[in-house]
N, C-alpha and C positions, 0 to 999 in steps of 0.2 A: 504493500500499500504505498510505500515512500516515493512511488512514480507519480502518486495523485498530489501532488502539492498543488493548491489554491491559491491563488494571487489574489487580494481584495482590489488590487489596482487594476488588472487585467479585467478582472470582473464587472468592476464599475463601469470602465471602458468600453467593453464589448456591451454592457447592457445597455449604455446609454447610445451607441451607434445604430445599435439595433431597437432603439426604441426610436431615435429619428427617423430611421429607413422606413421602417412600419408604420410609422406616424398616424397610430391609433386615432389621436385626439383631432387630428386633422382630416382623419376618415370619418368623423362623427357626422357631418352633413349627406357624406354620400350613404352611411350606415342607416343614419332616419329615412334617407328616401328610400333604401333599397327593402328596409321595414314595413314602410308605407305599403309599399309594391306587392310584396309577398304577405304581408299580413303577421308574419311571425318569423325572427331567426333563432336558431337553435344555437345557443351563444357555447354552450359546451362542445357541441359536434364541432362549430367551427375552429374554437382552439385547439382541440386535438389534433384535428386533423393537419392546421396548420403547423404544429408544434412536430409531428409525424415527419411533415413533409420537409422542414428546416433540420430534423437532427438527421432525419436520411441524405439529405442533399450534404450535410457536415461532413458525414462519413463516405456516402460513396459517390458525391460530386467529382472530387479530384481523379479516381479512376473513370468516370466518366468521361472526362475529358481527356485522358490517356487513349480511351478508345477511340476517340474522334480526332486524336493526334495534336489535343491543343495543353500546353504547360499552365499551370496556377499562376504564373506571372502575366502571362497574355490575357488570361481572365480576368485577372485582377484589374488591369489595363483597361480591358473593355468593360468592365464593372463599374470602372471609376467614371467612365465617360456615360452609364447609364444613370449612374448617380448623381452625377455632373446635371442632366436633362431632368429628372424627379426633383432635383432640388430648385433647379430655373422654374419649374413648375409651382412649386410654393411660394417662391419669393416675388415670382412676376404675375402670378394668378394667371399661368397660360394653361392648356390643355393640349398636352403632344401625345399622351396616352388616352385611348380609348378605352370606356369601360364599357361592357355590356350587362344588361340585369335580366337575367333569366327567373322563370318563376321560382325555382329553388335557389336560395341565394345562401344557406348558409355553408355550402360546399365552395360552388362557382356562383359567384367573384368574390364572396368574401375571403374564406380560409384561402384559397390561390384564385387571382392573384394579388389580391388587396391587401392580405397579411404577409402571407408568403409567395411571393411574386418573385418576378425575375431580380428584383433591386436587392431584396432581403437573400437572395440565393447567391447573387453575385458578391453581395457583401460578408455574406459567412465564409465563401473561400476567402476572400480578401482577407480577412479577420485570421483567419486558418495560417495565412502566411506570418503574421506579426505575433499571434497569441495562442496558448497552450489550449487544448481543445476541452478539455475539463472546465475552464474557464470562459468559454464560449457557451458551453452546455449551460451553465448556471446563468449566464446572460439570455440565453433563448429560455429558460425556464422563468425568470423573473419576468421578462416581457409577457411570456404567455398569461401569466397572471393579471399582470397589466390588462392585456388585451382581455383577458376575460371579464375584469371588473369593468371597463369599458363598455364591454357589449351588453353587458347587463343593465347598465347604468346610463343608457344613451341618451333617454328623457330627462333625467334628470341633470346630466352634464349640460346638455345643451341649454337648459334654463340658467343653469350657473356662471356658466362663461358666456352666454350672449353670442349672437353672431358677431361682434368686433372682437371679445374675447379669443373665438376659437380662429379668425383670421390672424391676430397677433400671433397667438402658438403655431399656426401653421407657416407663417413666414419668419419667425425665429428659427423654429428645426429647419427650415429651408436654407437659412444661412450656416447653421450647423452642419448641415450633409454639405454642401458645396466646398468648406474648409476639410471634410473627411473625403470627398470625391480628390480635392487637389491633393492632400496627403498620400492617397492610396495610389494616385497616379507617380507622385513623384518617387514614392519610397518603390516601386514596379518599374521604376523606368533607369533609377539611379541618376536622376537629374537633382 
């Protein structure tokens, strides 16, 4: 068990990075709209499926990349570009990535791609180049608990933050994501 050394600093860093990329608070308006269209969201199912996808990709993502002939650094650079565009959406209020809303929303589009989407998967592999896996796992679990809490309480949170409060949160996390994207790009290109 000596090899499982948890590092508080890494756990906080990975948790914050995942929190920013998942952007569950910024997604509250989307979640509310999906709930209105579908009538009900299964918070437990959405949280568990998203967590399963993130953990699966954390462990198998690198092997999957090898099968298609890519290395983690190339994926991390591509991921930093995706994260950059997601951040630009958040900061500037643009819509670059299109979302669809089918009848059953707990799995698609909520668990995937809203919570555990391309940005999250890319971020996980990028984090793996800098942090220990066990600390990333703890970060995933912390975020899952927070995602579950938000999904269960979206209507209360909407009233608490108000429209302008949610906008401020979204833009603040967008700036954090911009910085993360630049750091990932710099670290994986040697600049």
